[in-house]
Structures are given as structure tokens and as C-alpha cells.
C-alpha positions in Angstrom: 90.4 70.4 97.9 90.1 68.1 100.9 93.3 69.0 102.9 94.4 72.3 104.4 97.6 73.4 102.7 100.8 73.8 104.8 101.3 77.3 105.9 104.8 79.0 105.7 105.5 81.8 108.2 106.5 84.8 106.1 105.9 88.5 105.8 103.1 89.5 103.5 102.7 92.7 101.4 99.0 93.4 100.8 98.0 95.1 97.6 97.7 98.6 99.0 95.1 100.9 97.4 93.3 98.0 95.7 89.8 99.2 96.7 90.5 102.6 95.3 91.6 101.0 92.0 88.4 98.9 92.1 86.2 102.0 92.7 87.9 103.7 89.7 87.2 100.6 87.5 91.0 100.0 87.1 91.3 96.6 88.8 90.7 94.3 85.8 93.3 91.5 85.6 94.6 92.1 89.1 95.0 89.2 91.6 95.3 91.3 94.8 96.6 90.0 98.1 94.1 91.0 100.9 93.4 90.2 104.5 90.0 89.1 105.9 89.0 91.2 109.0 85.5 89.9 109.7 83.2 87.3 108.1 79.7 86.0 108.5 77.3 83.7 106.5 74.4 85.4 104.8 71.0 83.9 103.6 71.1 80.2 103.7 74.8 80.1 104.6 76.0 79.3 101.1 77.5 82.8 100.6 79.8 84.6 103.0 79.9 88.4 103.7 83.4 89.7 104.3 85.1 92.8 105.6 88.4 92.7 103.9 91.5 94.9 103.9 94.2 95.9 101.4 96.3 97.5 104.2 95.2 101.0 103.4 91.5 100.6 102.9 88.9 98.1 104.0 85.5 97.3 102.5 82.5 95.5 103.9 80.7 95.3 100.6 82.4 92.0 99.7 80.7 88.7 99.0 82.4 85.3 98.9 80.6 82.6 96.9 81.0 79.4 94.7 84.5 77.8 95.0 85.6 80.6 97.3 82.8 79.8 99.8 83.6 76.1 99.7 87.3 76.8 100.5 86.3 79.1 103.3 84.3 76.3 105.0 86.9 73.6 104.2 89.7 75.7 105.8 87.5 76.6 108.8 88.3 80.3 108.4 85.2 81.5 110.4 87.2 83.3 113.2 90.5 83.9 111.5 92.1 86.9 109.9 93.4 85.1 106.9 95.7 86.4 104.1 94.3 85.4 100.7 95.2 85.9 97.1 92.2 86.6 94.9 92.1 84.4 91.9 88.7 85.3 90.4 86.4 88.2 91.2 84.1 90.7 89.6 82.4 93.9 90.7 79.1 95.6 90.1 77.3 98.8 91.2 74.7 98.5 94.0 72.4 101.1 95.6 73.2 101.4 99.3 71.9 104.2 101.5 70.6 105.8 98.3 74.2 106.0 97.1 75.7 104.0 94.2 78.6 101.9 95.6 80.9 99.2 94.2 80.4 95.7 95.4 83.0 93.0 95.0 82.2 89.3 94.6 85.0 86.8 95.1 84.5 83.4 93.3 87.9 81.8 94.1 91.0 82.5 96.2 94.3 81.0 97.3 94.9 80.8 101.1 98.3 82.2 102.0 98.0 82.4 105.8 95.3 80.9 108.0 95.6 83.6 110.7 97.8 86.7 110.8 98.0 90.0 112.8 96.1 92.9 111.2 98.4 94.6 108.7 98.5 98.4 108.6 95.7 100.7 109.9 93.1 100.4 107.1 90.2 102.9 107.0 86.9 102.2 105.5 86.6 102.9 101.8 83.2 104.3 100.8 83.0 102.4 97.6 82.9 105.5 95.4 86.0 107.1 93.8 84.9 110.7 94.2 85.4 110.7 98.0 89.2 110.2 97.5 90.1 111.5 94.1 90.8 114.9 92.7 90.7 115.9 89.0 93.0 113.7 87.0 94.4 114.4 83.6 97.8 113.6 82.2 99.5 112.8 85.5 103.0 114.1 85.6 105.8 113.5 88.1 108.2 116.3 88.7 110.8 117.0 91.4 110.0 120.2 93.2 112.4 123.1 93.1 114.5 123.6 96.2 113.3 127.0 97.5 115.2 129.1 99.9 113.0 130.2 102.8 114.0 132.7 105.4 113.7 131.1 108.9 114.4 132.3 112.4 117.1 130.6 114.5 116.0 127.4 116.2 114.2 127.9 119.5 113.8 125.7 122.6 110.7 123.6 122.1 108.4 121.6 124.3 107.7 117.9 124.1 105.9 118.4 120.9 109.1 118.0 118.9 112.3 115.9 119.2 115.1 114.8 117.0 115.9 111.2 116.2 118.9 109.7 114.5 116.7 108.1 111.8 113.3 106.6 111.7 112.7 104.5 108.5 109.3 103.5 107.4 110.8 100.4 106.0 111.5 99.2 109.6 108.5 100.7 111.4 105.3 98.9 110.7 103.3 101.5 112.7 103.9 104.1 109.9 100.8 104.4 107.7 100.5 106.0 104.2 99.5 109.6 104.2 96.6 108.6 101.9 95.0 106.7 104.8 94.8 109.8 107.1 91.3 110.5 108.2 89.2 111.1 111.4 88.4 107.4 111.4 92.0 106.5 112.1 92.2 106.8 115.9 96.0 106.7 116.2 98.4 107.4 113.3 102.0 107.9 112.5 103.3 109.2 109.1 106.7 109.9 107.7 107.7 112.1 104.8 109.7 115.0 103.4 108.7 118.6 103.8 108.2 119.7 100.2 107.0 123.3 100.9 106.3 125.6 103.8 105.0 129.2 104.4 106.5 131.9 106.5 104.7 132.7 109.8 101.9 135.3 109.3 99.3 137.0 111.4 95.5 136.3 111.0 92.4 137.5 112.9 90.3 134.8 114.6 87.2 135.1 116.9 89.6 134.8 119.8 91.8 137.7 118.5 95.0 138.0 116.5 97.0 134.7 116.0 100.2 133.6 114.3 100.0 130.7 111.7 102.3 128.9 109.3 101.7 125.8 107.2 104.0 123.1 105.8 103.4 120.2 103.4 104.6 116.7 104.0 104.9 114.1 101.1 105.5 110.4 101.7 107.4 107.9 99.6 104.2 107.1 97.7 104.0 110.7 96.5 100.9 111.6 98.6 101.0 115.1 100.1 99.2 116.5 103.2 98.9 120.0 104.7 100.0 120.6 108.3 99.0 123.8 110.1 100.5 125.4 113.2 98.7 128.1 115.2 99.6 130.3 118.2 102.5 129.1 120.4 103.0 126.1 118.1 104.4 128.5 115.5 107.3 129.5 117.8 107.9 125.9 118.7 108.1 124.6 115.1 109.1 127.5 112.9 112.9 126.9 113.3 112.6 123.1 113.1 110.6 122.7 109.9 112.8 123.0 106.8 112.1 122.2 103.2 113.8 118.9 102.0 114.1 117.6 105.6 112.4 114.4 106.7 110.0 114.2 109.7 107.8 111.6 111.5 104.5 113.0 112.8 102.5 111.0 115.3 99.0 111.9 116.6 95.4 110.9 116.9 92.1 111.6 115.1 91.5 114.8 117.2 94.3 116.5 115.1 92.5 115.7 111.8 90.0 118.0 110.1 88.5 118.2 106.6 90.6 120.2 104.2 89.3 123.6 103.1 89.5 123.3 99.4 90.0 127.1 98.9 93.2 127.0 100.9 94.4 123.4 100.4 95.6 122.3 97.0 97.2 118.9 98.0 94.2 116.9 96.8 94.0 115.2 100.2 90.6 115.2 101.8 92.0 116.0 105.2 94.7 118.1 106.9 96.6 118.0 110.2 96.4 120.6 112.9 99.4 120.5 115.3 98.0 120.1 118.9 99.7 119.4 122.3 99.4 115.7 121.9 101.0 115.6 118.4 104.7 114.7 118.1 106.8 116.1 115.3 110.1 114.2 115.0 112.9 115.3 112.8 114.9 112.5 111.1 118.6 113.2 111.1 119.1 111.4 107.8 116.6 112.9 105.3 115.1 110.8 102.6 115.3 111.8 98.9 112.8 114.4 97.8 109.7 112.5 96.6 108.2 113.3 93.2 105.5 115.9 93.2 102.3 114.6 91.6 100.8 116.9 89.0 97.2 116.1 88.3 97.0 118.1 85.1 93.8 119.8 83.9 93.9 121.3 80.5 92.9 124.9 80.2 89.8 124.0 78.0 88.5 121.9 80.9 89.0 124.2 84.0 85.4 125.4 83.7 84.3 122.0 85.0 86.1 122.6 88.3 84.6 126.0 89.6 86.0 127.2 92.9 88.5 124.2 93.1 92.3 124.1 93.0 93.8 122.5 89.9 97.3 121.9 88.4 98.0 123.2 84.9 100.9 122.9 82.5 100.9 125.9 80.1 103.0 128.5 78.3 103.2 132.1 79.5 101.7 133.7 76.4 101.5 137.3 77.5 102.1 139.4 80.7 100.1 142.6 81.0 101.1 145.8 82.8 100.0 146.0 86.4 96.4 147.1 86.8 93.9 148.0 89.6 91.1 145.6 90.5 88.1 146.4 92.7 87.8 143.9 95.5 85.8 143.5 98.7 88.7 145.1 100.5 89.0 148.0 98.1 91.3 148.6 95.1 94.3 146.2 94.8 97.1 145.9 92.3 96.9 142.8 90.1 99.0 141.2 87.4 97.1 139.5 84.5 99.0 136.7 82.8 97.7 135.0 79.6 98.3 131.2 79.7 97.9 128.9 76.7 98.2 125.2 76.3 97.8 122.5 73.6 94.0 122.6 73.9 94.4 125.9 72.0 92.7 127.8 74.9 93.9 131.0 76.6 93.0 131.6 80.2 93.8 134.6 82.4 95.9 134.0 85.5 95.4 136.5 88.3 98.5 137.2 90.5 98.1 139.6 93.5 100.8 142.1 94.5 102.3 140.0 97.2 103.3 137.4 94.7 104.5 139.6 91.8 108.1 138.6 92.4 107.4 135.0 91.3 106.4 136.0 87.8 109.2 137.9 86.0 109.5 138.7 82.3 111.9 135.8 82.0 108.9 133.4 82.0 107.4 135.0 78.9 106.9 132.3 76.1 108.2 129.6 78.4 106.4 126.6 79.8 105.5 126.4 83.5 103.8 124.0 85.9 101.4 125.7 88.2 100.3 123.6 91.2 97.1 124.5 93.1 95.8 127.5 91.3 92.1 128.3 92.0 89.4 128.3 89.3 87.2 131.4 89.5 84.5 132.9 87.4 84.5 136.7 86.6 81.8 138.2 84.4 80.9 134.8 83.0 84.5 133.9 82.1 86.7 131.3 83.8 90.0 132.4 85.1 92.8 131.1 87.4 93.9 132.8 90.6 97.4 132.3 92.2 96.3 131.8 95.8 98.4 131.5 99.0 99.0 127.8 98.6 99.8 127.9 94.8 103.3 127.0 93.6 105.1 127.5 90.4 107.4 124.6 89.4 109.7 125.3 86.4 110.8 121.9 85.2 113.3 123.0 82.6 113.3 121.1 79.4 111.9 117.8 80.6 108.7 115.8 79.8 105.4 117.4 79.3 106.8 121.0 79.5 109.1 120.3 76.6 106.3 118.8 74.6 104.1 121.8 75.1 106.9 124.2 74.3 107.5 122.3 71.1 103.8 122.7 70.2 103.8 126.4 71.1 106.9 127.1 69.0 105.5 125.2 66.0 101.9 126.5 66.1 102.2 129.9 67.7 101.8 131.8 64.4 99.0 129.6 63.2 96.7 128.8 66.1 93.3 130.3 66.5 92.8 130.9 70.2 89.6 130.0 72.1 88.8 131.9 75.2 86.6 130.5 78.0 83.7 130.3 78.1 82.3 129.8 74.7 78.6 128.8 74.6 77.4 129.8 71.2 76.7 126.2 70.1 73.2 125.0 71.2 74.4 121.5 71.7 76.2 122.7 74.8 72.9 123.7 76.4 70.6 121.9 78.8 67.0 122.2 79.8 65.9 123.7 83.1 64.7 120.3 84.2 68.0 118.5 83.5 69.9 121.4 85.2 67.9 120.9 88.4 68.3 117.2 88.3 72.1 117.6 87.8 72.3 119.6 91.0 71.2 116.5 93.0 74.7 115.0 92.4 77.6 115.6 94.8 78.8 118.8 93.1 78.6 122.0 95.3 78.6 124.4 92.3 78.7 124.4 88.5 77.6 126.1 85.3 74.9 125.5 82.7 73.9 127.1 79.4 70.1 127.4 79.1 68.1 128.9 76.2 65.0 130.3 77.9 62.3 133.0 77.9 62.0 135.7 80.6 58.5 135.4 82.0 58.6 137.5 85.2 60.6 140.1 87.2 60.4 140.6 90.9 60.1 144.1 92.4 63.1 145.8 94.0 65.5 145.9 91.1 68.0 147.9 93.2 69.0 148.2 96.8 70.8 150.9 98.8 74.4 149.8 99.5 77.4 151.0 101.4 79.1 154.0 99.8 82.6 152.6 100.4 84.3 151.3 97.2 84.4 147.5 97.2 81.6 147.0 99.8 78.2 145.9 98.5 76.5 145.4 101.9 73.0 146.7 102.2 72.8 149.7 104.5 70.2 150.5 107.2 68.7 154.0 107.4 69.1 155.3 110.9 68.5 158.9 112.2 68.9 160.4 108.7 72.1 158.5 108.0 73.1 155.1 106.5 74.8 152.4 108.6 76.9 149.6 107.1 77.2 146.6 109.6 80.0 145.1 107.5 82.3 148.2 107.6 80.8 149.4 110.9 80.5 152.9 109.5 77.9 155.6 109.2 77.6 157.8 106.1 75.4 160.5 104.8 75.4 158.8 101.4 74.7 155.4 99.8 75.0 154.0 96.3 72.5 151.8 94.3 73.4 148.2 93.5 71.4 146.2 90.9 70.0 142.9 92.1 67.5 141.6 89.6 65.4 138.5 90.2 63.8 137.1 87.1 61.9 133.9 86.2 63.2 131.9 83.2 61.1 129.2 81.5 61.5 126.6 78.7 59.5 123.6 77.6 60.7 121.6 80.6 59.8 124.0 83.4 60.6 127.4 85.0 63.1 128.7 87.6 63.8 131.9 89.5 67.4 133.3 89.1 69.3 136.4 90.1 71.3 138.7 88.0 73.9 140.8 89.9 75.2 144.3 89.4 77.7 144.3 86.5 75.9 141.5 84.6 72.5 143.2 85.1 73.8 146.6 84.0 75.2 145.1 80.8 72.0 143.2 80.1 69.5 146.0 80.9 71.8 148.6 79.3 71.2 151.0 82.2 73.2 151.8 85.3 72.1 151.0 88.9 72.0 154.7 89.7 69.7 155.4 86.7 67.4 152.6 87.8 67.3 154.0 91.3 66.4 157.4 90.0 63.6 156.1 87.8 62.1 154.0 90.7 62.4 156.9 93.1 60.6 159.3 90.7 57.9 156.9 89.6 57.3 154.5 92.4 58.5 150.9 92.8 56.0 149.1 90.5 55.8 151.7 87.7 59.5 152.4 87.8 60.2 148.7 87.6 57.9 148.3 84.6 59.5 151.2 82.8 62.9 149.5 83.1 62.1 145.8 82.4 58.8 145.7 80.4 60.6 145.4 77.0 62.5 142.3 78.2 59.4 140.2 79.2 58.8 137.4 76.7 62.3 137.7 75.1 64.5 134.6 74.6 68.2 134.5 75.5 71.1 132.1 75.9 71.9 132.3 79.6 75.1 131.1 81.2 73.9 130.1 84.7 75.9 129.4 87.8 74.4 127.3 90.6 75.8 126.9 94.1 74.6 124.7 96.9 74.8 126.5 100.3 73.8 125.5 103.9 70.7 127.3 105.1 69.7 126.8 108.8 69.5 122.9 109.0 69.1 122.4 105.3 70.7 123.2 102.0 69.5 125.6 99.3 70.6 126.0 95.7 71.4 129.6 94.6 71.0 130.3 90.9 72.7 133.3 89.3 73.1 134.5 85.8 76.8 134.9 84.9 76.5 135.9 81.3 73.8 136.5 78.6 74.0 136.1 74.9 71.4 136.8 72.2 69.8 133.9 70.3 69.5 133.6 66.6 66.0 132.3 66.5 66.3 130.9 62.9 69.4 128.9 63.9 67.8 127.8 67.1 64.6 126.6 65.3 66.9 124.6 62.9 68.7 123.1 65.9 65.4 122.0 67.5 64.2 120.4 64.2 67.5 118.4 64.0 66.9 117.3 67.6 63.4 116.1 66.8 64.6 114.2 63.8 67.3 112.5 65.9 64.7 111.6 68.5 62.4 110.1 65.8 65.3 108.0 64.4 66.1 106.7 67.9 62.6 105.7 68.6 62.3 104.0 65.2 65.6 102.1 65.7 64.5 100.9 69.2 60.9 100.1 68.2 59.5 102.7 70.6 
């Protein structure tokens, strides 16, 4: 092509979110419209390196070559911010900064505008989907219930809030998608509907008692973000923020912090903290309620998301009578609810006493959508916990809930229920070496099943702990009494807690792990107080040998939890045994023979 095409002045809509689609390998067949932000020749100048934007994200891992590079030089695009339509491209994985990232190569494009003002406020995309995605499975859209929330009368507020007749994102180009909010966006302005909020409550901070309340804003694209107010901002905004009303919020990167996953179930990587330089603007004409995105995880798969918040769609199978549960803060009332879904798996849902009113007997044998319930592990079994940010959305008889109700009605009398976890099959197990390698990935915690032999025990099987129920803090012996720094109490008594450190080995290596109180008591078949008495009567080494000598050299199937935690200026991996099962050695030997036969066949087929 020898002549520059005639440009028509028009408005351009970029293909927003394209780089996320590309990172998720879902961009095949697309011809996205993108904007060049920067460009420079590389190597001998035949190829061009681009920083290019989709309006929401930008990427600098883009190469222009072949026909595309010829057009670039022919159109003299060196210093322009052109709008182009990609006609032909491909992507591949490269290793950059020791991290695998997606690189895009453009072979051909159509020039739509030679130079154009930057569209949107794009933020850099890291080139890997995990940085922006939460668990995905059977995405469901469901309108949230309109909940009645008790609010105090409107108060006089400072410049932080004001009312406007209407601010429409259709007419305001400065409004950015909530998806793009991050500390890298220096100035931002979002608009959306408040889909949920909490009542003000008191918390203790290092600076003393403080009031707090949270609300959740969802934009027209269905992306939700958490907004938190503290101190005097609670009084300023409590009467203004109402569910189903629309708001525009304007601020800067100082108001953005990384979301705390235990308390934030939106799936967004960041959340907003209301500060003095943040404006909250109520729109007089509210927009329709956006659809709530449900990123469904089946009950059989929640064990892959330990200590994360997930969305589940299930049937309330059984509601137990209220029970007492021992917590770090003492005994608390708890409601245990059995959930079941079409993965034929039952999982316990834990509901604490301040949320009992949300789960009535009317829900029994009915489908529910639970948004933002936390995955926990208790005695080696995965369970769900209804935490402060969790919501129950009853969708009536629509969509996925009707499907799962039909399944439950049809199969209820026939199904054979599986409880989590189940690790009796050896093909679910890994070696110690592969477990260690797996922790080098981005996951902060997870579970493995390992068949291994106990080769060593460390001394000090028990320690002296606080005598208060629910506290497991080690006490210090002072002036004939026992001091607990956690409870700040002094007592004449203490109680023993089991903390057993043992070395596990298999053919690939060996690793030290810990086994805590309840798990250790069940495995050793002896209580902590009995171990303490034996050690006290016979001395540390002899007492330890009396308790554990029969377990040395024994083989077991261990369910192991790992957790990566910060330590000083580094990170350490903590390994703890969550559950132990016996091994049928005859079946295990048969399994190993089958694995060897499979390996022989593989080597033969590949001429190895």
C-alpha cells in the first residue's frame, strides 16, 4: 500500500478487556481495536516494539512485524497515538523476570486514526491471568435481593459528599471501569450502584476504638469493589449510602489498597478507603441494579481454594440444632448446615450466632446462592464459613438454582454422598519432591496427600499453655505462677498442648512437619495431659521415646497442609499434618507396580 488512507474523524470504542482475554487464552478469532501509546524499533529496525492499550489495560509485550511493520513505516506512525484494528496476530508464552508472560505479535492491521487522544485510563496488564482473576466455574448472573437496612437520618456532611442531578458514564469520558482500579491509576473516577452495605460497627485498632462500615459498588459491566469508611467518615456517609442508589466516587491512588481476601469477597484485587480527598457523589437518578456475577465453584472443588472466598450454588440438605464450638475467643454458638450440589458432595456451612436469622427452616431442601463464603479446613475436612461479607441470594425458580433443585428432587433418594476430603485413592497422592516444587508457584497455601514413612521425632512433644479455654498460647513461668502474654493473665495452673514435630520420608526426599493438638491426640491415641505426665515422670528423652517409639518406621497416608508466611525479610513454608489415614500395604504395592508398568510403556513408546 503506497498511499495513506483518508482519515474520518469519529469516536472510537476500543476492545476493552482484550488483554485479559488474551491472557486467559480466549482471544482466538478476535480482531480487536486498540490504541498505540508508545513505539520503538528493535534489533535491525525491521520489527517494532509497541506499548498498546485496549482502554482498560495496556501491554508493552507487543511486537509488530511483517506486513504490520511495513504499514507502520509507510504511514509514518513513529510519534503518533494511532487507533488500529488488528487483522492478524498470534500469542506465545515468554519468560520475563523469571515469570511466564503472554507476548502478542501483530502481523497485520488496519489504520483507523493516525493520531488520537489517549482513550480511558489504562493500567498495565502483567500478562498473566492469575493477577486479575478469581475462581471461575459456571458463571451465573443474578439480580441481588433488595435488602432493607436500618439507617440513621441524614447528617450534615463535609466536602467529601455532594448530590448531583445525574452523572451518566455514557457522557463522562473520565469515568473508568471498576475493573481498572489499582494503585497504578493516579487519578480515577468510577460510577455504579450500591449493591450491599453493612451497618456501622466498632472495632479496636492500634490507635484505639474506631467506627467502620463498608459498602459495595457495582458498575454497568458487573464488576464490584469494596469501599470502607472509618472514624468520622462513618458519620458523614452512613445516612447517604443506600442500597440500590447510584454514586460517583472520585479519588486518587492514595485511597487504594490491596484487598484483604479474608474480608473481601468481591474478587477485585483492590479496595477503596474513603479519605478526605475522596469525593462521593450521589446521583439523583439511579441506574438499574446491575447483575451480580456469581463465580460458581462446585462443592467437590472447594478444597482447591483454601482460605479463599468462593461463590456456591447448592441445596440446603440439613440444618442441625445449635451447638457450641471452641474458638480462640472461648465457646461460641454455631449453626451447622449441610449443603449438597450436583457434584454429589456434602459440605458443612458454619454460621455464627450473629447471622442465625438469615438461615431459617424455610430454606430446608431449597436451592440457595451463597456469595463470598470462606473455605476453611477443620480436622482435615474442608468446610465453608459464612463470614461478615458473605451474602445469601435466593433466586427463586430461575436458571441454575432451578436446575439444581430438579436434580436434587430427582436424585435425593438415590445419591451416594461424598464428603470432603477423600484421599483413599493413591492416584491422588504426590511425592515429597513434587509437593515442595509445587509450593514455588504463586499459591499461598494448599493441601497434598503423601504416602510416607516416619523417620524421626523431635523432642518436646508437649508445651505448657494458658489454662483459659480457647487460648493455646505458651505460658511463661514467673514467681511460681504462669503468665499468658496473649490474655495478659497470671494463673496458678496451665494445661498441656501437643505439638509434635516429625520427619516424613519417601523415595524422593524427606521433610519435617508438625502435627497439632487434636490431630496428634487422634494419631498417637493418647491425650496431651497423659503425654505431659509421662515426660514429667521419666524425663524428656525417655518419656518421648515411650510415647513415639512404636511409630518410627511406620508408613501412613498423610493429608498435609502447607502455608507460605512472611518471616523477617523472607518467606518460609509451614508444613502441618491435617489428617492421617492407614495404608493398605498390599494395595499400595500393587499401585506402585502399575505405576512402574505405565512408566515402562511410556519410555518404550517414546524410544527412551
